[in-house]
C-alpha positions as CSV (number, residue, x, y, z in Angstrom):
1,M,0.0,0.0,0.0
2,R,1.3,3.5,-0.9
3,F,0.3,6.2,1.5
4,S,0.4,9.8,0.5
5,R,1.0,10.9,4.1
6,M,2.2,9.3,7.3
7,I,2.5,11.1,10.6
8,T,3.9,9.6,13.8
9,V,2.7,10.8,17.2
10,V,3.1,10.0,20.8
11,G,-0.2,10.1,22.6
12,L,-0.3,11.5,26.2
13,H,-2.6,13.1,28.7
14,A,-1.7,15.8,31.3
15,E,-3.9,15.4,34.4
16,G,-6.7,14.0,32.1
17,E,-6.3,16.3,29.1
18,P,-5.3,14.4,25.9
19,N,-2.5,15.9,23.8
20,D,-0.6,14.3,20.9
21,V,3.0,15.1,20.1
22,I,4.2,14.8,16.5
23,T,7.5,13.0,16.4
24,G,7.8,12.2,12.7
25,G,6.3,13.0,9.3
26,V,6.7,16.8,9.3
27,L,10.2,18.1,8.8
28,D,9.7,21.8,9.2
29,V,7.4,24.7,8.2
30,P,8.3,28.3,7.1
31,G,9.1,30.9,9.7
32,K,12.0,32.1,11.8
33,T,10.3,31.9,15.1
34,M,7.7,29.5,16.5
35,F,5.1,32.3,16.4
36,E,5.8,32.8,12.7
37,K,5.6,29.0,12.1
38,A,2.3,28.9,14.0
39,R,0.9,31.7,11.9
40,W,2.0,30.0,8.7
41,L,0.3,26.8,9.7
42,E,-2.9,28.7,10.6
43,T,-3.0,30.6,7.2
44,K,-1.3,28.2,4.8
45,G,-0.8,24.8,6.4
46,D,-4.1,24.2,8.2
47,W,-4.5,20.9,6.5
48,L,-2.4,19.4,9.3
49,R,-4.8,20.5,12.0
50,A,-7.8,19.2,10.0
51,F,-6.0,15.9,9.1
52,L,-5.2,15.1,12.7
53,L,-8.0,16.6,14.7
54,H,-11.1,16.4,12.5
55,E,-13.0,13.1,12.3
56,P,-12.5,10.3,11.4
57,R,-8.9,10.4,12.8
58,G,-9.3,13.0,15.5
59,K,-11.9,14.4,18.0
60,V,-12.9,17.7,19.4
61,T,-11.2,17.0,22.8
62,Q,-7.8,16.4,21.2
63,C,-4.9,18.8,20.8
64,V,-1.6,18.2,19.0
65,N,1.9,19.6,19.2
66,L,4.3,19.9,16.3
67,V,7.9,19.6,17.5
68,L,10.3,21.6,15.3
69,P,13.9,22.8,15.3
70,S,14.3,26.1,17.0
71,S,16.6,28.8,15.8
72,H,16.8,30.4,19.2
73,P,20.3,29.8,20.7
74,E,18.9,29.0,24.2
75,A,16.3,26.4,23.1
76,Q,16.8,22.7,22.6
77,A,13.6,22.5,20.5
78,G,10.5,24.4,19.5
79,Y,6.8,23.3,19.3
80,V,3.7,24.7,17.8
81,I,0.5,24.1,19.7
82,I,-2.5,23.1,17.6
83,E,-5.9,23.1,19.3
84,P,-9.2,22.1,17.7
85,A,-10.0,25.6,16.5
86,S,-6.9,27.7,17.1
87,Y,-3.1,28.0,17.3
88,P,-2.5,29.5,20.8
89,P,0.8,31.2,21.9
90,M,1.1,28.9,24.8
91,S,-0.6,25.9,26.6
92,G,0.3,24.3,29.9
93,T,-0.9,20.8,29.3
94,N,0.6,20.8,25.8
95,T,3.9,21.9,27.2
96,I,3.9,19.2,29.9
97,C,3.0,16.5,27.4
98,T,5.7,17.7,24.9
99,V,8.4,17.7,27.6
100,T,7.4,14.2,28.7
101,A,7.3,12.9,25.1
102,L,10.7,14.4,24.3
103,L,12.4,13.0,27.4
104,E,10.7,9.6,27.6
105,T,11.3,8.8,23.9
106,G,15.0,10.0,24.1
107,M,14.5,12.9,21.6
108,I,16.2,15.0,24.3
109,P,18.5,13.2,26.7
110,M,17.0,12.6,30.1
111,V,19.1,13.4,33.2
112,E,18.1,12.0,36.5
113,P,17.0,13.1,39.0
114,V,16.3,16.5,37.3
115,T,16.5,17.5,33.6
116,Y,16.6,21.2,32.8
117,L,15.7,22.3,29.3
118,T,14.4,25.4,27.4
119,L,11.8,25.1,24.7
120,E,10.5,27.8,22.3
121,A,6.7,28.1,22.2
122,P,5.0,30.5,19.9
123,G,4.6,32.8,22.9
124,G,8.3,32.8,23.8
125,L,10.9,30.8,25.7
126,I,9.7,28.3,28.3
127,R,12.2,27.2,31.0
128,V,11.5,23.7,32.2
129,R,12.5,21.6,35.2
130,A,11.6,17.9,34.8
131,E,11.8,15.5,37.7
132,C,12.9,12.1,36.4
133,E,13.2,8.7,38.0
134,G,13.7,5.3,36.3
135,G,13.3,6.7,32.8
136,K,10.0,8.3,33.7
137,V,9.2,12.0,34.0
138,T,7.4,12.2,37.3
139,G,6.7,15.9,37.3
140,V,7.2,19.0,35.0
141,T,7.5,22.5,36.2
142,F,7.7,25.3,33.6
143,R,8.2,29.0,34.0
144,N,5.4,30.6,31.9
145,I,5.6,33.8,29.8
146,P,4.6,36.9,31.7
147,A,0.9,37.2,32.7
148,F,-1.2,40.3,33.3
149,V,-4.7,41.6,33.7
150,L,-6.4,43.7,31.0
151,H,-9.9,44.2,32.5
152,R,-11.1,44.0,36.1
153,D,-14.7,43.8,37.3
154,A,-16.0,44.7,33.8
155,M,-19.7,44.2,32.9
156,I,-20.7,42.5,29.7
157,E,-24.1,41.5,28.2
158,V,-24.3,37.8,27.5
159,A,-26.9,36.7,25.0
160,G,-29.8,35.1,26.8
161,H,-28.3,35.6,30.2
162,G,-28.1,39.3,30.8
163,S,-25.4,41.2,32.6
164,L,-22.3,39.5,34.0
165,R,-19.2,40.7,35.8
166,V,-16.0,39.3,34.4
167,D,-12.3,39.9,34.3
168,V,-9.9,39.5,31.3
169,A,-6.3,38.2,31.9
170,Y,-3.5,36.8,29.8
171,G,-1.6,33.7,30.8
172,G,-0.4,32.5,27.4
173,M,-3.9,32.9,26.0
174,L,-6.5,35.6,26.6
175,Y,-9.1,34.5,29.2
176,V,-12.4,35.9,30.2
177,I,-12.8,34.8,33.8
178,A,-16.2,34.5,35.3
179,D,-17.3,33.4,38.8
180,A,-19.1,30.1,38.3
181,A,-21.5,30.8,41.2
182,D,-22.7,34.0,39.5
183,M,-24.3,31.7,36.9
184,G,-25.4,29.0,39.3
185,F,-22.6,26.5,38.5
186,G,-20.6,24.3,40.9
187,I,-18.1,23.1,38.2
188,V,-19.1,19.5,38.6
189,P,-19.1,16.8,35.8
190,D,-22.8,16.7,35.0
191,E,-22.6,20.5,34.2
192,A,-20.0,20.0,31.5
193,A,-22.4,20.6,28.5
194,D,-24.0,23.7,30.0
195,L,-20.6,25.1,31.2
196,S,-19.4,24.7,27.6
197,R,-22.4,26.2,25.9
198,V,-22.7,29.2,28.2
199,G,-18.9,29.6,28.3
200,E,-18.8,30.1,24.5
201,L,-21.5,32.8,24.8
202,I,-19.4,34.6,27.4
203,K,-16.3,34.3,25.3
204,A,-18.1,35.8,22.3
205,A,-19.5,38.6,24.4
206,A,-16.2,39.5,25.9
207,A,-14.4,39.3,22.6
208,E,-16.8,41.9,21.2
209,Q,-17.3,44.1,24.2
210,L,-13.9,44.1,25.9
211,P,-11.1,44.9,23.4
212,S,-8.0,43.0,24.6
213,V,-4.7,43.4,22.9
214,H,-1.3,42.0,24.1
215,P,0.8,45.2,24.8
216,E,3.9,43.7,23.1
217,N,2.4,41.6,20.4
218,P,-0.7,43.1,18.6
219,E,-1.2,39.8,16.7
220,I,-2.5,38.5,20.1
221,H,-5.7,40.5,20.2
222,T,-8.9,38.7,21.2
223,V,-10.4,36.7,24.0
224,N,-10.2,33.0,23.1
225,Q,-11.0,31.1,26.3
226,T,-13.5,31.3,29.1
227,L,-12.4,30.3,32.6
228,W,-15.1,29.4,35.1
229,A,-13.7,30.2,38.6
230,G,-14.8,28.4,41.7
231,P,-14.7,29.8,45.2
232,L,-11.3,30.1,46.9
233,R,-10.7,27.9,50.0
234,R,-7.7,26.9,52.1
235,E,-6.4,23.3,52.3
236,G,-3.6,23.0,54.8
237,G,-2.9,26.7,54.5
238,V,-2.7,26.5,50.7
239,L,-5.0,28.6,48.6
240,T,-7.1,26.2,46.4
241,S,-9.9,26.5,43.9
242,R,-11.7,24.5,41.3
243,N,-12.0,25.8,37.7
244,G,-13.2,24.8,34.3
245,V,-11.8,26.2,31.0
246,I,-13.9,26.1,27.8
247,V,-11.8,25.4,24.8
248,S,-13.3,26.5,21.4
249,P,-15.3,25.4,19.6
250,G,-17.0,24.7,22.9
251,R,-15.8,21.8,25.1
252,L,-14.4,21.5,28.6
253,D,-10.7,21.2,29.3
254,R,-10.2,18.0,31.3
255,S,-7.2,19.3,33.2
256,P,-6.8,22.2,35.6
257,C,-5.3,24.2,32.6
258,G,-1.8,25.7,32.8
259,T,-2.4,29.0,31.0
260,G,-5.7,29.4,32.8
261,T,-4.0,28.8,36.1
262,T,-1.4,31.4,35.1
263,A,-4.1,34.0,34.1
264,R,-6.0,33.4,37.4
265,L,-2.8,33.8,39.4
266,A,-2.2,37.2,37.7
267,L,-5.8,38.2,38.6
268,L,-5.4,37.0,42.2
269,H,-2.2,38.9,42.6
270,A,-3.7,42.0,41.2
271,R,-6.5,41.7,43.8
272,G,-4.0,41.2,46.6
273,A,-5.3,37.7,47.3
274,I,-1.9,35.9,46.8
275,A,1.7,37.0,47.2
276,E,4.9,36.1,45.5
277,G,6.2,32.7,46.7
278,E,2.8,31.5,47.8
279,R,1.5,28.2,46.3
280,F,-1.9,27.9,44.6
281,V,-3.6,24.6,43.8
282,H,-6.0,24.7,40.8
283,E,-8.3,21.7,40.5
284,S,-10.1,20.5,37.4
285,I,-13.7,19.3,36.9
286,I,-12.5,15.7,37.3
287,G,-10.4,16.4,40.4
288,T,-6.9,16.5,39.0
289,R,-4.6,19.3,40.1
290,F,-1.8,21.7,39.0
291,T,0.2,23.7,41.4
292,G,1.1,27.3,40.6
293,E,3.4,29.8,42.2
294,I,4.2,33.5,41.5
295,L,7.9,33.7,41.1
296,A,8.3,37.4,40.4
297,S,6.4,40.6,39.5
298,G,7.3,43.3,37.0
299,T,5.8,45.0,34.0
300,T,5.0,43.9,30.4
301,G,4.4,46.6,27.9
302,G,3.7,49.0,30.7
303,L,1.2,46.8,32.5
304,P,1.9,45.2,35.9
305,S,2.7,41.5,35.3
306,V,3.8,38.3,37.1
307,E,6.0,35.4,36.2
308,V,4.4,32.1,37.2
309,A,5.6,28.5,37.6
310,I,3.2,25.7,36.9
311,T,3.7,22.1,38.0
312,G,1.9,19.0,36.6
313,R,2.3,15.5,35.3
314,A,1.7,13.6,32.0
315,W,1.5,10.0,31.0
316,I,2.1,8.4,27.6
317,T,-1.0,6.6,26.4
318,G,0.1,5.2,23.1
319,F,2.2,5.4,19.9
320,K,0.3,6.0,16.7
321,Q,0.8,6.5,13.0
322,Y,-1.8,8.5,11.1
323,V,-1.9,7.7,7.4
324,L,-3.7,9.0,4.3
325,D,-4.7,6.5,1.7
326,P,-4.7,8.5,-1.6
327,T,-8.2,7.2,-2.3
328,D,-9.6,8.4,1.0
329,P,-12.5,10.8,0.3
330,F,-11.8,12.7,3.6
331,P,-8.1,13.9,3.4
332,E,-8.9,16.7,5.8
333,G,-11.7,15.0,7.7
334,Y,-15.0,16.5,8.6
335,T,-16.9,17.8,11.6
336,L,-20.5,17.3,12.7
337,T,-22.3,19.4,15.3
338,D,-23.3,16.4,17.4
339,T,-19.7,16.3,18.7
340,W,-18.2,19.5,17.3
341,P,-20.2,22.5,18.8
342,K,-21.0,25.4,16.5
343,G,-18.8,27.9,18.5
């Protein structure tokens, strides 16, 4: 059999969120930086996203990472993050999965008990500390790109739901953050469909009513995720909260979400609710957890910002080869609204 395309991936999940990492079949794409490469894929190479994430090969809950050579002298590798409907500057679960795949498959040498490495994400350099034992990555801590708040306590009008108070913060993606209790949600599993549906309405309203532009990169310029924030509580003295992030086109992140945790930490710090060096535990709708910590504060493009470290884990779930038979009538797949929301 002659295949017209063959792509090899490592399948993983980070605290429940499934992410594939491409390890073969794509040599490189045009662009000097990972941000430029991501924009090229989005505008000229989107077949790759469709091929891997649309049905019949993919699913709306899947993300994929394309590992590429980096031209940055400090980076051992680069990666482009490809979500079902976007190419975000940064993603925590995708970073944790990519690090785990690179080290556990030997693409980057593993050093026990700790491996230090630097990766280039579209949003910038990501410094990583990976705890390793017996050939396994037992924990990944990454220093995220600077996070900041763009809107605090703003009111928006949400179609069919009236006025809602929200905040907008950047943690590698632009998040509109809403208190779940304000809409009667407890962020529990049987609310997943409603959280996703209403979350997409909130995102659309915030994107229209709250102009949000990254102060140093005007190409990052619209709200693209909703974060449902649960109430804060203390567990053993550690600030803790549940959350649920809605990933377009309208499904719930299974993990606690790394960039969402970063954005929420920026908001909590701006409100004086958490200090530098204080740990914060973010819990997902299925009970998995990331730990965040504010390492430093400063400014980004004139805005107060924080640098955040996120710690989580990933597990390899399989090794796969996606192929394209030249007679296949669906080379870029298809989507149906029973599983792919209209968002």
